[in-house]
C-alpha atoms as a printed R data frame, in Angstrom:
    type eleno elety resid chain resno       x       y       z
1   ATOM     1    CA   MET     A     1 127.521 -38.333 -19.892
2   ATOM     2    CA   CYS     A     2 125.110 -39.974 -22.318
3   ATOM     3    CA   GLY     A     3 122.988 -38.115 -24.808
4   ATOM     4    CA   ILE     A     4 120.311 -39.319 -26.583
5   ATOM     5    CA   PHE     A     5 119.045 -36.761 -29.872
6   ATOM     6    CA   GLY     A     6 114.997 -38.535 -31.363
7   ATOM     7    CA   TYR     A     7 113.612 -37.326 -34.351
8   ATOM     8    CA   TYR     A     8 109.565 -37.875 -35.709
9   ATOM     9    CA   ASN     A     9 107.494 -36.731 -38.435
10  ATOM    10    CA   TYR     A    10 104.356 -38.087 -39.841
11  ATOM    11    CA   ALA     A    11 102.904 -37.067 -42.224
12  ATOM    12    CA   VAL     A    12 105.823 -34.491 -43.349
13  ATOM    13    CA   PRO     A    13 107.389 -35.316 -45.539
14  ATOM    14    CA   ARG     A    14 111.607 -34.784 -46.058
15  ATOM    15    CA   ASP     A    15 114.096 -35.868 -48.155
16  ATOM    16    CA   LEU     A    16 116.979 -38.231 -46.608
17  ATOM    17    CA   HIS     A    17 119.403 -35.888 -46.406
18  ATOM    18    CA   ALA     A    18 116.850 -33.106 -44.030
19  ATOM    19    CA   ILE     A    19 116.691 -36.004 -41.623
20  ATOM    20    CA   LEU     A    20 120.567 -36.849 -41.135
21  ATOM    21    CA   ASP     A    21 121.124 -33.330 -40.908
22  ATOM    22    CA   ILE     A    22 118.908 -32.818 -38.498
23  ATOM    23    CA   LEU     A    23 120.098 -35.879 -36.516
24  ATOM    24    CA   PHE     A    24 123.829 -35.109 -36.495
25  ATOM    25    CA   THR     A    25 122.822 -31.000 -35.515
26  ATOM    26    CA   GLY     A    26 121.278 -33.021 -32.678
27  ATOM    27    CA   LEU     A    27 124.161 -35.070 -31.608
28  ATOM    28    CA   LYS     A    28 126.488 -32.074 -32.496
29  ATOM    29    CA   ARG     A    29 124.409 -29.887 -29.796
30  ATOM    30    CA   LEU     A    30 125.159 -32.712 -27.100
31  ATOM    31    CA   GLU     A    31 128.793 -32.059 -27.712
32  ATOM    32    CA   TYR     A    32 129.665 -31.058 -24.787
33  ATOM    33    CA   ARG     A    33 128.209 -33.878 -22.074
34  ATOM    34    CA   GLY     A    34 131.570 -35.906 -23.555
35  ATOM    35    CA   TYR     A    35 131.349 -39.100 -25.526
36  ATOM    36    CA   ASP     A    36 133.155 -41.649 -27.313
37  ATOM    37    CA   SER     A    37 130.972 -43.312 -29.511
38  ATOM    38    CA   ALA     A    38 128.064 -42.200 -30.924
39  ATOM    39    CA   GLY     A    39 124.916 -43.959 -33.974
40  ATOM    40    CA   ILE     A    40 122.067 -43.487 -35.744
41  ATOM    41    CA   CYS     A    41 118.747 -45.246 -36.188
42  ATOM    42    CA   VAL     A    42 116.404 -43.821 -39.092
43  ATOM    43    CA   ASP     A    43 112.790 -46.368 -40.066
44  ATOM    44    CA   THR     A    44 111.457 -45.855 -42.704
45  ATOM    45    CA   SER     A    45 108.401 -47.341 -44.894
46  ATOM    46    CA   ASP     A    46 111.715 -47.978 -47.834
47  ATOM    47    CA   ALA     A    47 114.843 -48.188 -45.880
48  ATOM    48    CA   PRO     A    48 117.015 -50.695 -47.664
49  ATOM    49    CA   SER     A    49 116.670 -54.218 -46.811
50  ATOM    50    CA   ARG     A    50 120.003 -55.900 -45.434
51  ATOM    51    CA   GLN     A    51 120.953 -58.937 -45.144
52  ATOM    52    CA   ARG     A    52 121.427 -60.685 -41.953
53  ATOM    53    CA   SER     A    53 122.020 -63.478 -40.606
54  ATOM    54    CA   THR     A    54 119.350 -66.907 -39.233
55  ATOM    55    CA   SER     A    55 122.562 -67.724 -36.498
56  ATOM    56    CA   LEU     A    56 121.457 -66.142 -33.720
57  ATOM    57    CA   ASP     A    57 125.060 -65.258 -33.138
58  ATOM    58    CA   GLY     A    58 125.702 -64.430 -36.842
59  ATOM    59    CA   ALA     A    59 123.220 -62.073 -36.351
60  ATOM    60    CA   LEU     A    60 124.810 -60.655 -32.753
61  ATOM    61    CA   ASN     A    61 127.611 -59.894 -34.126
62  ATOM    62    CA   GLY     A    62 126.264 -58.701 -37.272
63  ATOM    63    CA   PHE     A    63 124.377 -56.464 -35.610
64  ATOM    64    CA   ASN     A    64 126.742 -54.893 -33.331
65  ATOM    65    CA   GLY     A    65 129.226 -54.983 -36.525
66  ATOM    66    CA   ALA     A    66 127.811 -52.658 -38.233
67  ATOM    67    CA   ALA     A    67 129.648 -49.857 -37.087
68  ATOM    68    CA   ASN     A    68 132.039 -50.704 -40.863
69  ATOM    69    CA   GLY     A    69 130.103 -48.119 -42.447
70  ATOM    70    CA   THR     A    70 128.581 -50.701 -44.316
71  ATOM    71    CA   GLY     A    71 125.630 -50.419 -43.390
72  ATOM    72    CA   HIS     A    72 125.004 -54.493 -43.700
73  ATOM    73    CA   VAL     A    73 125.121 -57.989 -40.632
74  ATOM    74    CA   GLU     A    74 127.951 -59.689 -41.757
75  ATOM    75    CA   ALA     A    75 126.599 -62.638 -41.870
76  ATOM    76    CA   ASN     A    76 129.725 -64.820 -40.001
77  ATOM    77    CA   GLY     A    77 129.564 -67.379 -42.208
78  ATOM    78    CA   HIS     A    78 126.605 -68.362 -41.633
79  ATOM    79    CA   THR     A    79 122.850 -68.588 -44.488
80  ATOM    80    CA   ALA     A    80 121.883 -64.945 -44.828
81  ATOM    81    CA   GLU     A    81 118.595 -63.540 -46.404
82  ATOM    82    CA   GLN     A    82 117.127 -60.756 -46.903
83  ATOM    83    CA   SER     A    83 115.651 -58.855 -44.896
84  ATOM    84    CA   SER     A    84 114.269 -55.188 -44.651
85  ATOM    85    CA   CYS     A    85 115.190 -53.123 -41.505
86  ATOM    86    CA   PRO     A    86 115.312 -49.428 -40.862
87  ATOM    87    CA   VAL     A    87 119.271 -48.142 -41.687
88  ATOM    88    CA   ILE     A    88 121.541 -48.477 -38.722
89  ATOM    89    CA   ILE     A    89 124.872 -46.837 -38.255
90  ATOM    90    CA   LYS     A    90 127.175 -46.874 -35.080
91  ATOM    91    CA   GLY     A    91 130.552 -47.015 -33.821
92  ATOM    92    CA   PRO     A    92 133.175 -45.542 -31.301
93  ATOM    93    CA   GLY     A    93 134.818 -41.582 -32.608
94  ATOM    94    CA   LYS     A    94 133.728 -38.762 -32.814
95  ATOM    95    CA   ILE     A    95 129.880 -37.425 -34.584
96  ATOM    96    CA   GLU     A    96 132.595 -37.271 -37.385
97  ATOM    97    CA   ASN     A    97 133.230 -40.803 -37.530
98  ATOM    98    CA   LEU     A    98 129.040 -40.847 -37.895
99  ATOM    99    CA   GLU     A    99 128.989 -38.090 -40.651
100 ATOM   100    CA   LYS     A   100 131.715 -40.024 -42.401
101 ATOM   101    CA   LEU     A   101 130.496 -43.803 -42.161
102 ATOM   102    CA   THR     A   102 126.756 -42.941 -42.814
103 ATOM   103    CA   GLU     A   103 128.169 -41.552 -46.255
104 ATOM   104    CA   GLU     A   104 129.434 -44.959 -47.167
105 ATOM   105    CA   TYR     A   105 127.049 -46.259 -46.179
106 ATOM   106    CA   LEU     A   106 124.639 -44.089 -48.535
107 ATOM   107    CA   GLN     A   107 127.278 -43.888 -51.442
108 ATOM   108    CA   GLN     A   108 127.195 -48.490 -50.940
109 ATOM   109    CA   HIS     A   109 123.900 -48.964 -50.996
110 ATOM   110    CA   ASP     A   110 123.549 -46.080 -53.878
111 ATOM   111    CA   LEU     A   111 121.197 -44.458 -51.794
112 ATOM   112    CA   ASP     A   112 119.257 -41.185 -52.963
113 ATOM   113    CA   THR     A   113 119.175 -38.937 -50.232
114 ATOM   114    CA   SER     A   114 116.827 -36.030 -52.139
115 ATOM   115    CA   LYS     A   115 113.968 -39.132 -51.982
116 ATOM   116    CA   VAL     A   116 111.199 -37.577 -49.901
117 ATOM   117    CA   PHE     A   117 110.001 -39.895 -47.204
118 ATOM   118    CA   LYS     A   118 106.473 -38.745 -45.594
119 ATOM   119    CA   HIS     A   119 107.062 -40.488 -42.407
120 ATOM   120    CA   HIS     A   120 110.292 -41.613 -40.187
121 ATOM   121    CA   VAL     A   121 111.773 -41.465 -37.060
122 ATOM   122    CA   ALA     A   122 115.184 -41.474 -36.123
123 ATOM   123    CA   ILE     A   123 117.325 -41.386 -33.064
124 ATOM   124    CA   SER     A   124 120.875 -40.770 -31.885
125 ATOM   125    CA   HIS     A   125 122.743 -41.463 -29.409
126 ATOM   126    CA   THR     A   126 126.499 -40.566 -27.908
127 ATOM   127    CA   ARG     A   127 127.583 -42.577 -25.945
128 ATOM   128    CA   TRP     A   128 130.232 -42.707 -22.736
129 ATOM   129    CA   ALA     A   129 131.344 -45.582 -21.564
130 ATOM   130    CA   THR     A   130 130.664 -46.841 -18.146
131 ATOM   131    CA   HIS     A   131 130.809 -50.857 -18.137
132 ATOM   132    CA   GLY     A   132 132.323 -52.538 -21.535
133 ATOM   133    CA   PRO     A   133 134.495 -50.477 -23.956
134 ATOM   134    CA   PRO     A   134 133.889 -47.773 -26.563
135 ATOM   135    CA   SER     A   135 133.067 -50.132 -30.019
136 ATOM   136    CA   ALA     A   136 129.906 -51.414 -32.800
137 ATOM   137    CA   THR     A   137 128.637 -53.028 -30.282
138 ATOM   138    CA   ASN     A   138 128.390 -51.106 -26.975
139 ATOM   139    CA   SER     A   139 127.859 -48.187 -29.287
140 ATOM   140    CA   HIS     A   140 123.555 -47.226 -29.685
141 ATOM   141    CA   PRO     A   141 121.082 -48.299 -31.202
142 ATOM   142    CA   HIS     A   142 120.578 -51.721 -30.174
143 ATOM   143    CA   VAL     A   143 117.856 -54.055 -31.925
144 ATOM   144    CA   SER     A   144 115.489 -56.347 -31.461
145 ATOM   145    CA   ASP     A   145 116.458 -59.584 -32.426
146 ATOM   146    CA   PRO     A   146 117.673 -60.170 -36.948
147 ATOM   147    CA   ASN     A   147 114.828 -58.508 -37.554
148 ATOM   148    CA   ALA     A   148 114.834 -54.970 -35.717
149 ATOM   149    CA   ASP     A   149 111.506 -54.896 -35.161
150 ATOM   150    CA   PHE     A   150 112.775 -52.205 -32.669
151 ATOM   151    CA   ALA     A   151 115.649 -50.401 -31.693
152 ATOM   152    CA   VAL     A   152 116.864 -48.363 -28.518
153 ATOM   153    CA   VAL     A   153 118.803 -46.079 -26.829
154 ATOM   154    CA   HIS     A   154 119.108 -45.764 -22.941
155 ATOM   155    CA   ASN     A   155 121.682 -43.418 -21.013
156 ATOM   156    CA   GLY     A   156 122.701 -44.833 -18.192
157 ATOM   157    CA   ILE     A   157 122.767 -48.605 -16.297
158 ATOM   158    CA   ILE     A   158 119.699 -50.601 -16.653
159 ATOM   159    CA   THR     A   159 120.288 -52.513 -13.131
160 ATOM   160    CA   ASN     A   160 117.023 -54.136 -13.737
161 ATOM   161    CA   TYR     A   161 118.065 -55.194 -16.650
162 ATOM   162    CA   LYS     A   162 117.216 -59.430 -16.268
163 ATOM   163    CA   ALA     A   163 113.614 -58.837 -15.769
164 ATOM   164    CA   LEU     A   164 113.437 -55.858 -18.650
165 ATOM   165    CA   LYS     A   165 114.834 -58.874 -20.820
166 ATOM   166    CA   ASP     A   166 112.741 -61.889 -19.840
167 ATOM   167    CA   ILE     A   167 109.121 -59.666 -20.007
168 ATOM   168    CA   LEU     A   168 110.371 -59.488 -23.108
169 ATOM   169    CA   VAL     A   169 111.057 -63.066 -23.996
170 ATOM   170    CA   SER     A   170 107.910 -63.825 -22.106
171 ATOM   171    CA   CYS     A   171 105.950 -61.349 -25.376
172 ATOM   172    CA   SER     A   172 108.336 -63.306 -27.498
173 ATOM   173    CA   CYS     A   173 109.839 -59.813 -28.634
174 ATOM   174    CA   VAL     A   174 113.976 -60.997 -28.290
175 ATOM   175    CA   SER     A   175 115.283 -64.286 -28.087
176 ATOM   176    CA   ARG     A   176 116.990 -65.475 -24.650
177 ATOM   177    CA   HIS     A   177 119.844 -66.145 -26.322
178 ATOM   178    CA   LEU     A   178 120.261 -61.594 -26.973
């Protein structure tokens, strides 16, 4: 089974360490449900910039490869530019693995976990693979596009995915290629 834990604060200051601690505590309370991969997304006004590919194929592969702990999109040989995106870390394995990837990301980007954010939103997910193997690509959260305009997690199989995708494409929320 999958599990979703969300966390939102408006005008309630919390440092990044506390935000991450709340996310991981929430995920650990869902462990009894069983899972094979996990991921987090934290959006703050001061999220670090990440490379993004100007090629859609590179962007898809890069964002889904973010679980390597680097916290940036692999450009896959395409031209890359800077973009302010939420922190997204995901991959196969237990929550302890996700915590390790997160620590590597924080160190690589020299992020101060004591920095306080007045407004923030975060979501985390544990996944039990029913379609597709446990991998960084199949782990949640999934992002809308290279800019990560929105991130989504879900439980179960989305049977009306084509109709939803058509709606999102028609309002330019996502690319047809996603």
